[in-house]
N, C-alpha and C positions, 0 to 999 in steps of 0.2 A: 536597633535605631543606629545611624550613620554616625562615625566620629569627625567634625569637625578638625580642618586643621592636619587630619592622617594624611600621606600619600603625599601627592605630587607637588605638591608647591613648593617653591623655594629653590637653590642657587642648587644646579645639575641640570637642570630640564631644558629644553630645546624648545624656545619661545614661540616653534610652529608647530607644535605634539601637543594635541587635543584630547584632554581624556577628563575626569569628572572633576578634577579640581581645578579643572583650567578655567579662571573668569573671565566669563566672557558675557554674559547677560548684565544690560541698565534694570534698574532700578524696578522701571515699567513693566521691564518684561519677567522682570524675576517676580514683581507682584502678581500678573496674570500668571505665567505659569504656575505658583506655590496656590491663586485662590483668595492673595489676601491685599486688602488697603498700603500703598506706599509708605504711609504712614507708619503703619503695621511693622513693617518693615525696619524705617528709621529706629522706632522703638526699641525691637527685639537687637537691633543693633547697640544704641544707646545700653542697655540692659547687660550686651554680652552673648546674648544669647544664639546669634547665629551674625558672624564678625565678618564680612566679605571684604575681599580684595581693598585695595583703595588706588585710582590711577592717577599720575602725578596730577592733577587739576583736582585730587580728594574726591573726585568722583567713585560711587561702590560698583563693582562689579561682581557680581555673582558666578557661583559655578555650577554645575548638576548636582553636587553634594549639600552644595548651602540650600539650593530650592528642595530636596528630599528635607536636608534640616528643619528649613522652614515647617514642611507642610507636618512632617513630626511633631513638631512643637503644636501648631494648631491641634492636632487631632489630640496632646497629649492636656491640653487646655481646654477644648472644647467637648469632648467627647467622654476623657478620664477626671476632670476637671480639676485638674494638678492646677496650683497659681503658677507663675511665672518664676517666682524663688526656687520653688521647687523645681522647675524643669530645668532650671539652670543648674541644679545640683544635683539631677538625675544626668545630665551632660558632661559636668565636668567628672561625676563619675564614670562616663563610660568612657573618658578619654583617658582616662586616668588605668582603667582595666584593661583598653585596648594597648595602651605604652608599656604597662606589666607584660603582659602576650606576648609584646614586642619582644621585652627581655629576655623572658624567660627561653623563647626561642632562640635568642642568640645566646645564650646561658646554654641551651643545650648543644646547639650547635658548638658550642668552643669543649666543650666537655666529650662531645664527642670526636673532635678531633685530637685532644689531648691524648684520649683513652687509647686512640691508634697512633698517635708517637711513641705512647710509652710500649706498646704490645710490640713497634718496631725497634724500638731500641734495647728491648728486653731482649727481642728473638737476636739481634746483633750480638750481645755480650755472651748468650749461650753458644752463636754460633763460632766463637772468639776464643773459647777453652782450649787449652793443650792438652787433649786428651794422652797424648806421649808420653807425659809426665806422671803418671799414675797410673801403673799397670793395675790392669781391669780383671779381674780371675770371675767366673762364677761360682758363688757360692750352691752347696749343694744342701737342700733342707732334708734334715732327716729327723721322722717323731721318738728321736732318743730323747728321754729323762736323765738328767745330771741332778741329779743333789747334791749338793754345798753344804757343808760342814764347819765353820768359821775355825779355827786352829783355839784352843785354850789360851789365856794368857796366863805368861809370866809375869809372876809376883815375889 
């Protein structure tokens, strides 16, 4: 099921850029595209199932994503027999899951960046070691066995 409100609506978007979140359809066209009556769309809006954008004059403007969501609401209602309150909860949960998945992706990216930074800093520290301060002599390994006996305590 699509996620309402996820994606391109909001600040930072060019007003001339069209995508699935661009509100372009008036209620009569949205009703035709979704196969629903305009009153049904108004009812879904009042219930918070599908919330289209509004014009300055408070007219509803539906996006392609809203149309898909209207079709899915209708399918869940008629084919699956889920009531509108249940459908609203499903939509809310799917929106929450999408937001959490986005947050997980952001956190994974931040974690990878922090790990890269840590590796670079560790390499810089290792590269900064002064090897001239401690003479290094290769120690020969032997298979000789050394037995140690403690001295008896004087008493």
